[in-house]
LUMFI-566647 format. One line per field, with one value per atom (N, C-alpha, C): residue number from 1; atom name; residue in one letter; x, y, z. Coordinates in nm, 2 decimals. Example, Ala and Ser with C-alpha at 12.3 -4.5 7.8 and 13.67 -1.06 7.14 Angstrom:
<recs>
i = 1,1,1,2,2,2
at = N,CA,C,N,CA,C
aa = A,A,A,S,S,S
xx = 1.32,1.23,1.32,1.28,1.37,1.29
yy = -0.57,-0.45,-0.33,-0.22,-0.11,0.00
zz = 0.78,0.78,0.78,0.71,0.71,0.79
</recs>
This chain:
<recs>
i = 1,1,1,2,2,2,3,3,3,4,4,4,5,5,5,6,6,6,7,7,7,8,8,8,9,9,9,10,10,10,11,11,11,12,12,12,13,13,13,14,14,14,15,15,15,16,16,16,17,17,17,18,18,18,19,19,19,20,20,20,21,21,21,22,22,22,23,23,23,24,24,24,25,25,25,26,26,26,27,27,27,28,28,28,29,29,29,30,30,30,31,31,31,32,32,32,33,33,33,34,34,34,35,35,35,36,36,36,37,37,37,38,38,38,39,39,39,40,40,40,41,41,41,42,42,42,43,43,43,44,44,44,45,45,45,46,46,46,47,47,47,48,48,48,49,49,49,50,50,50,51,51,51,52,52,52,53,53,53,54,54,54,55,55,55,56,56,56,57,57,57,58,58,58,59,59,59,60,60,60,61,61,61,62,62,62,63,63,63,64,64,64,65,65,65,66,66,66,67,67,67,68,68,68,69,69,69,70,70,70,71,71,71,72,72,72,73,73,73,74,74,74,75,75,75,76,76,76,77,77,77,78,78,78,79,79,79,80,80,80,81,81,81,82,82,82,83,83,83,84,84,84,85,85,85,86,86,86,87,87,87
at = N,CA,C,N,CA,C,N,CA,C,N,CA,C,N,CA,C,N,CA,C,N,CA,C,N,CA,C,N,CA,C,N,CA,C,N,CA,C,N,CA,C,N,CA,C,N,CA,C,N,CA,C,N,CA,C,N,CA,C,N,CA,C,N,CA,C,N,CA,C,N,CA,C,N,CA,C,N,CA,C,N,CA,C,N,CA,C,N,CA,C,N,CA,C,N,CA,C,N,CA,C,N,CA,C,N,CA,C,N,CA,C,N,CA,C,N,CA,C,N,CA,C,N,CA,C,N,CA,C,N,CA,C,N,CA,C,N,CA,C,N,CA,C,N,CA,C,N,CA,C,N,CA,C,N,CA,C,N,CA,C,N,CA,C,N,CA,C,N,CA,C,N,CA,C,N,CA,C,N,CA,C,N,CA,C,N,CA,C,N,CA,C,N,CA,C,N,CA,C,N,CA,C,N,CA,C,N,CA,C,N,CA,C,N,CA,C,N,CA,C,N,CA,C,N,CA,C,N,CA,C,N,CA,C,N,CA,C,N,CA,C,N,CA,C,N,CA,C,N,CA,C,N,CA,C,N,CA,C,N,CA,C,N,CA,C,N,CA,C,N,CA,C,N,CA,C,N,CA,C,N,CA,C,N,CA,C,N,CA,C,N,CA,C,N,CA,C,N,CA,C,N,CA,C
aa = M,M,M,T,T,T,E,E,E,I,I,I,R,R,R,E,E,E,V,V,V,L,L,L,D,D,D,H,H,H,V,V,V,I,I,I,F,F,F,H,H,H,Y,Y,Y,H,H,H,F,F,F,Y,Y,Y,G,G,G,H,H,H,T,T,T,G,G,G,E,E,E,A,A,A,F,F,F,K,K,K,Q,Q,Q,E,E,E,T,T,T,D,D,D,F,F,F,N,N,N,G,G,G,I,I,I,T,T,T,Q,Q,Q,S,S,S,I,I,I,K,K,K,V,V,V,K,K,K,E,E,E,L,L,L,E,E,E,F,F,F,N,N,N,E,E,E,S,S,S,G,G,G,I,I,I,L,L,L,E,E,E,K,K,K,G,G,G,S,S,S,M,M,M,I,I,I,I,I,I,L,L,L,T,T,T,K,K,K,E,E,E,N,N,N,G,G,G,E,E,E,L,L,L,S,S,S,I,I,I,E,E,E,T,T,T,V,V,V,D,D,D,Q,Q,Q,K,K,K,L,L,L,T,T,T,N,N,N,K,K,K,M,M,M,T,T,T,K,K,K,F,F,F,N,N,N,W,W,W,K,K,K,S,S,S,E,E,E
xx = 2.20,2.25,2.27,2.36,2.43,2.32,2.25,2.17,2.05,2.00,1.88,1.95,2.04,2.11,2.11,2.19,2.18,2.06,1.94,1.81,1.77,1.77,1.74,1.79,1.93,2.02,2.00,1.94,1.90,1.76,1.66,1.50,1.45,1.37,1.28,1.17,1.16,1.06,1.00,0.86,0.84,0.85,0.84,0.88,0.93,1.02,1.09,1.08,0.97,0.94,1.05,1.09,1.18,1.16,1.21,1.17,1.28,1.24,1.32,1.47,1.48,1.60,1.61,1.49,1.49,1.49,1.50,1.49,1.35,1.34,1.20,1.16,1.01,0.99,1.06,1.10,1.13,1.12,1.10,1.06,1.18,1.27,1.34,1.37,1.42,1.46,1.58,1.56,1.69,1.79,1.92,2.04,2.03,1.94,1.90,1.82,1.77,1.70,1.54,1.51,1.35,1.30,1.35,1.26,1.27,1.13,1.11,1.15,1.24,1.27,1.18,1.11,1.05,1.06,1.11,1.15,1.00,0.95,0.81,0.88,0.81,0.82,0.78,0.83,0.78,0.66,0.56,0.43,0.44,0.49,0.51,0.48,0.41,0.36,0.50,0.51,0.60,0.58,0.65,0.65,0.52,0.45,0.31,0.20,0.23,0.12,0.06,0.12,0.07,0.18,0.11,0.21,0.29,0.40,0.46,0.41,0.48,0.45,0.51,0.43,0.48,0.45,0.41,0.40,0.29,0.20,0.12,0.10,0.08,0.10,-0.02,-0.07,-0.16,-0.11,-0.09,-0.05,-0.17,-0.20,-0.33,-0.28,-0.32,-0.34,-0.47,-0.46,-0.59,-0.57,-0.63,-0.62,-0.43,-0.41,-0.27,-0.14,-0.20,-0.10,-0.11,0.02,0.06,0.08,0.01,0.05,0.05,0.12,0.15,0.11,0.05,0.02,0.04,0.09,0.11,-0.05,-0.07,-0.19,-0.18,-0.27,-0.24,-0.25,-0.17,-0.16,-0.29,-0.38,-0.53,-0.59,-0.57,-0.62,-0.56,-0.42,-0.34,-0.34,-0.36,-0.35,-0.45,-0.53,-0.68,-0.64,-0.56,-0.51,-0.41,-0.43,-0.31,-0.30,-0.19,-0.14,-0.27,-0.34,-0.43,-0.57,-0.61,-0.72,-0.69,-0.58,-0.56,-0.60,-0.67,-0.72,-0.64,-0.59,-0.51,-0.58,-0.72,-0.80,-0.80
yy = -2.72,-2.70,-2.80,-2.78,-2.90,-2.96,-2.83,-2.89,-2.97,-2.94,-3.02,-3.16,-3.17,-3.30,-3.38,-3.31,-3.42,-3.47,-3.38,-3.42,-3.55,-3.51,-3.62,-3.77,-3.76,-3.86,-3.94,-3.87,-3.94,-3.95,-3.90,-3.89,-3.94,-4.02,-4.08,-3.97,-3.93,-3.84,-3.88,-3.88,-3.95,-3.83,-3.72,-3.60,-3.49,-3.43,-3.31,-3.22,-3.10,-3.00,-2.89,-2.81,-2.69,-2.61,-2.50,-2.40,-2.31,-2.18,-2.05,-2.08,-2.15,-2.17,-2.13,-2.11,-2.05,-2.16,-2.30,-2.42,-2.46,-2.52,-2.59,-2.69,-2.73,-2.85,-2.98,-3.03,-3.17,-3.26,-3.37,-3.49,-3.61,-3.62,-3.73,-3.79,-3.92,-3.98,-3.92,-3.89,-3.81,-3.94,-3.87,-3.97,-4.06,-4.08,-4.16,-4.27,-4.27,-4.38,-4.40,-4.30,-4.33,-4.19,-4.08,-3.95,-3.89,-3.86,-3.81,-3.64,-3.60,-3.48,-3.39,-3.30,-3.24,-3.06,-3.02,-2.90,-2.82,-2.74,-2.69,-2.56,-2.55,-2.44,-2.31,-2.20,-2.10,-2.03,-1.97,-1.95,-1.81,-1.82,-1.70,-1.70,-1.59,-1.60,-1.59,-1.65,-1.62,-1.51,-1.49,-1.38,-1.39,-1.50,-1.54,-1.50,-1.47,-1.44,-1.59,-1.70,-1.82,-1.87,-1.97,-2.04,-2.14,-2.17,-2.28,-2.43,-2.53,-2.65,-2.67,-2.74,-2.78,-2.68,-2.56,-2.45,-2.49,-2.59,-2.61,-2.77,-2.81,-2.95,-2.99,-3.12,-3.14,-3.28,-3.26,-3.40,-3.45,-3.60,-3.64,-3.74,-3.76,-3.88,-3.94,-4.08,-4.14,-4.29,-4.34,-4.47,-4.49,-4.37,-4.37,-4.37,-4.36,-4.36,-4.22,-4.17,-4.06,-4.05,-3.95,-3.95,-3.79,-3.77,-3.65,-3.64,-3.51,-3.49,-3.37,-3.33,-3.22,-3.16,-3.05,-2.99,-2.97,-3.04,-3.01,-2.88,-2.86,-2.70,-2.68,-2.75,-2.73,-2.66,-2.67,-2.58,-2.47,-2.47,-2.36,-2.26,-2.29,-2.20,-2.11,-2.14,-2.08,-1.95,-1.97,-1.85,-1.76,-1.65,-1.60,-1.46,-1.39,-1.25,-1.16,-1.21,-1.11,-1.10,-1.23,-1.22,-1.28,-1.28,-1.32,-1.23,-1.22,-1.13,-1.16,-1.06,-1.06,-0.99,-0.99,-0.95,-1.02
zz = 5.22,5.35,5.45,5.51,5.59,5.72,5.76,5.87,5.79,5.70,5.62,5.61,5.54,5.49,5.62,5.72,5.87,5.89,5.92,5.92,5.87,5.70,5.61,5.63,5.66,5.69,5.84,5.91,6.04,6.09,6.02,6.08,5.92,5.92,5.83,5.80,5.68,5.61,5.47,5.46,5.33,5.23,5.27,5.18,5.24,5.14,5.18,5.09,5.10,5.03,5.03,4.90,4.91,4.79,4.80,4.70,4.71,4.65,4.63,4.58,4.50,4.44,4.30,4.23,4.09,3.98,4.04,3.97,3.91,3.83,3.78,3.89,3.87,3.98,3.94,4.06,4.03,4.15,4.12,4.22,4.21,4.33,4.30,4.43,4.45,4.57,4.64,4.76,4.80,4.82,4.86,4.85,4.99,5.08,5.18,5.14,5.02,4.95,4.99,5.08,5.12,5.11,5.14,5.10,4.98,4.93,4.82,4.82,4.78,4.78,4.65,4.69,4.59,4.57,4.46,4.46,4.39,4.47,4.43,4.34,4.24,4.15,4.21,4.24,4.30,4.23,4.32,4.27,4.20,4.09,4.01,3.88,3.82,3.67,3.58,3.48,3.40,3.28,3.20,3.10,3.00,3.00,2.92,3.04,3.14,3.25,3.30,3.29,3.35,3.45,3.54,3.65,3.56,3.61,3.55,3.62,3.54,3.59,3.72,3.81,3.96,4.06,4.01,4.12,4.23,4.20,4.28,4.31,4.40,4.43,4.55,4.56,4.68,4.72,4.85,4.94,5.00,5.01,5.06,5.12,5.23,5.32,5.32,5.29,5.27,5.35,5.44,5.50,5.54,5.58,5.63,5.55,5.41,5.30,5.24,5.25,5.17,5.01,4.94,4.79,4.77,4.66,4.59,4.46,4.42,4.29,4.26,4.13,4.08,4.01,4.05,3.99,3.83,3.77,3.64,3.56,3.46,3.42,3.35,3.30,3.26,3.38,3.52,3.59,3.61,3.65,3.68,3.55,3.45,3.33,3.33,3.42,3.41,3.51,3.59,3.70,3.64,3.57,3.51,3.58,3.54,3.64,3.59,3.47,3.42,3.51,3.56,3.63,3.78,3.81,3.97,4.07,4.16,4.28,4.38,4.45,4.58,4.68,4.71,4.78,4.91
</recs>
């Protein structure tokens, strides 16, 4: 999107999160050389009933420093379409 590109080129952000593209999780440095662009995998169960890698992330701010962590599949694999509750 042109609007997002314009903002990323003129405003300094540590992170840019995006999704709903159908692509897998990925993290890369943006063209501006500063921002980490992170494609979060859609929170959808695959045909095996589990969540794909990169569908959950944790953003932490500690002592003024930001860090990002992808939730390990050892945890997300416990949440399947067969035991997920939507109440």
